LUMNU-835166 format. One record per residue (C-alpha): residue in one letter; chain; z, x, y. Coordinates in steps of 0.05 Angstrom, whole numbers, padded with zeros to 5 digits. Last residue first. Example, Ala and Ser with C-alpha at 12.3 -4.5 7.8 and 13.67 -1.06 7.14 Angstrom:
% residues 2
@type=s, mol=A, w=00143, u=00273, v=-00021 .
@type=a, mol=A, w=00156, u=00246, v=-00090 .
This chain:
% residues 96
@type=x, mol=A, w=-01203, u=00409, v=-00673 .
@type=x, mol=A, w=-01277, u=00420, v=-00668 .
@type=x, mol=A, w=-01319, u=00362, v=-00643 .
@type=x, mol=A, w=-01393, u=00367, v=-00660 .
@type=x, mol=A, w=-01441, u=00348, v=-00604 .
@type=x, mol=A, w=-01473, u=00280, v=-00591 .
@type=x, mol=A, w=-01408, u=00246, v=-00570 .
@type=x, mol=A, w=-01398, u=00292, v=-00511 .
@type=x, mol=A, w=-01324, u=00281, v=-00495 .
@type=x, mol=A, w=-01305, u=00285, v=-00422 .
@type=x, mol=A, w=-01356, u=00293, v=-00365 .
@type=x, mol=A, w=-01312, u=00341, v=-00325 .
@type=x, mol=A, w=-01349, u=00346, v=-00258 .
@type=x, mol=A, w=-01393, u=00295, v=-00224 .
@type=x, mol=A, w=-01424, u=00230, v=-00249 .
@type=x, mol=A, w=-01408, u=00195, v=-00314 .
@type=x, mol=A, w=-01437, u=00134, v=-00347 .
@type=x, mol=A, w=-01409, u=00103, v=-00410 .
@type=x, mol=A, w=-01432, u=00049, v=-00457 .
@type=x, mol=A, w=-01405, u=00079, v=-00521 .
@type=x, mol=A, w=-01455, u=00109, v=-00569 .
@type=x, mol=A, w=-01402, u=00135, v=-00616 .
@type=x, mol=A, w=-01392, u=00065, v=-00642 .
@type=x, mol=A, w=-01323, u=00062, v=-00672 .
@type=x, mol=A, w=-01293, u=00020, v=-00617 .
@type=x, mol=A, w=-01280, u=00027, v=-00543 .
@type=x, mol=A, w=-01207, u=00006, v=-00546 .
@type=x, mol=A, w=-01179, u=00011, v=-00476 .
@type=x, mol=A, w=-01104, u=00027, v=-00476 .
@type=x, mol=A, w=-01061, u=00018, v=-00414 .
@type=x, mol=A, w=-00992, u=00047, v=-00396 .
@type=x, mol=A, w=-00953, u=00030, v=-00333 .
@type=x, mol=A, w=-00885, u=00056, v=-00311 .
@type=x, mol=A, w=-00826, u=00025, v=-00273 .
@type=x, mol=A, w=-00793, u=-00028, v=-00317 .
@type=x, mol=A, w=-00831, u=-00007, v=-00380 .
@type=x, mol=A, w=-00799, u=00062, v=-00378 .
@type=x, mol=A, w=-00848, u=00105, v=-00417 .
@type=x, mol=A, w=-00835, u=00154, v=-00473 .
@type=x, mol=A, w=-00823, u=00107, v=-00532 .
@type=x, mol=A, w=-00888, u=00070, v=-00518 .
@type=x, mol=A, w=-00925, u=00136, v=-00517 .
@type=x, mol=A, w=-00896, u=00159, v=-00584 .
@type=x, mol=A, w=-00912, u=00091, v=-00616 .
@type=x, mol=A, w=-00984, u=00094, v=-00591 .
@type=x, mol=A, w=-00993, u=00165, v=-00617 .
@type=x, mol=A, w=-00967, u=00148, v=-00687 .
@type=x, mol=A, w=-01008, u=00084, v=-00692 .
@type=x, mol=A, w=-01070, u=00122, v=-00668 .
@type=x, mol=A, w=-01059, u=00176, v=-00719 .
@type=x, mol=A, w=-01064, u=00124, v=-00775 .
@type=x, mol=A, w=-01123, u=00088, v=-00742 .
@type=x, mol=A, w=-01167, u=00149, v=-00735 .
@type=x, mol=A, w=-01174, u=00183, v=-00668 .
@type=x, mol=A, w=-01226, u=00201, v=-00616 .
@type=x, mol=A, w=-01183, u=00203, v=-00554 .
@type=x, mol=A, w=-01206, u=00200, v=-00482 .
@type=x, mol=A, w=-01150, u=00212, v=-00433 .
@type=x, mol=A, w=-01136, u=00186, v=-00362 .
@type=x, mol=A, w=-01077, u=00205, v=-00317 .
@type=x, mol=A, w=-01107, u=00263, v=-00279 .
@type=x, mol=A, w=-01179, u=00250, v=-00300 .
@type=x, mol=A, w=-01219, u=00265, v=-00364 .
@type=x, mol=A, w=-01162, u=00294, v=-00404 .
@type=x, mol=A, w=-01184, u=00304, v=-00476 .
@type=x, mol=A, w=-01148, u=00274, v=-00535 .
@type=x, mol=A, w=-01094, u=00277, v=-00588 .
@type=x, mol=A, w=-01045, u=00332, v=-00567 .
@type=x, mol=A, w=-01064, u=00322, v=-00494 .
@type=x, mol=A, w=-01041, u=00250, v=-00497 .
@type=x, mol=A, w=-00972, u=00269, v=-00522 .
@type=x, mol=A, w=-00967, u=00324, v=-00470 .
@type=x, mol=A, w=-00987, u=00277, v=-00413 .
@type=x, mol=A, w=-00933, u=00227, v=-00435 .
@type=x, mol=A, w=-00881, u=00282, v=-00438 .
@type=x, mol=A, w=-00900, u=00310, v=-00370 .
@type=x, mol=A, w=-00897, u=00242, v=-00338 .
@type=x, mol=A, w=-00831, u=00226, v=-00371 .
@type=x, mol=A, w=-00801, u=00290, v=-00343 .
@type=x, mol=A, w=-00826, u=00273, v=-00273 .
@type=x, mol=A, w=-00796, u=00203, v=-00281 .
@type=x, mol=A, w=-00728, u=00232, v=-00301 .
@type=x, mol=A, w=-00731, u=00277, v=-00239 .
@type=x, mol=A, w=-00737, u=00218, v=-00192 .
@type=x, mol=A, w=-00793, u=00185, v=-00153 .
@type=x, mol=A, w=-00842, u=00202, v=-00209 .
@type=x, mol=A, w=-00861, u=00131, v=-00230 .
@type=x, mol=A, w=-00910, u=00140, v=-00287 .
@type=x, mol=A, w=-00981, u=00112, v=-00284 .
@type=x, mol=A, w=-01020, u=00114, v=-00348 .
@type=x, mol=A, w=-01090, u=00110, v=-00376 .
@type=x, mol=A, w=-01112, u=00118, v=-00448 .
@type=x, mol=A, w=-01184, u=00109, v=-00469 .
@type=x, mol=A, w=-01191, u=00099, v=-00544 .
@type=x, mol=A, w=-01252, u=00119, v=-00586 .
@type=x, mol=A, w=-01248, u=00102, v=-00659 .
């Protein structure tokens, strides 16, 4: 399935900066960064449960925000992109 992950981590203190790096690292291990705090992940349900749990453990729910957009299994997602860094090209093979 294709999942879009977005996050906003409060970086006013050093703990927040560390959380931001850890959240980004988790996302980077499973997907492709398409904007500073936005990742596209093609992931199966088992890996998704692991990633989601890791992300929920990293954030501080009182000061951070984490959103998941489930775009489904259809690789022909309704997506338009303009400018640099188009993200995942669903028509080409993905090599992990």
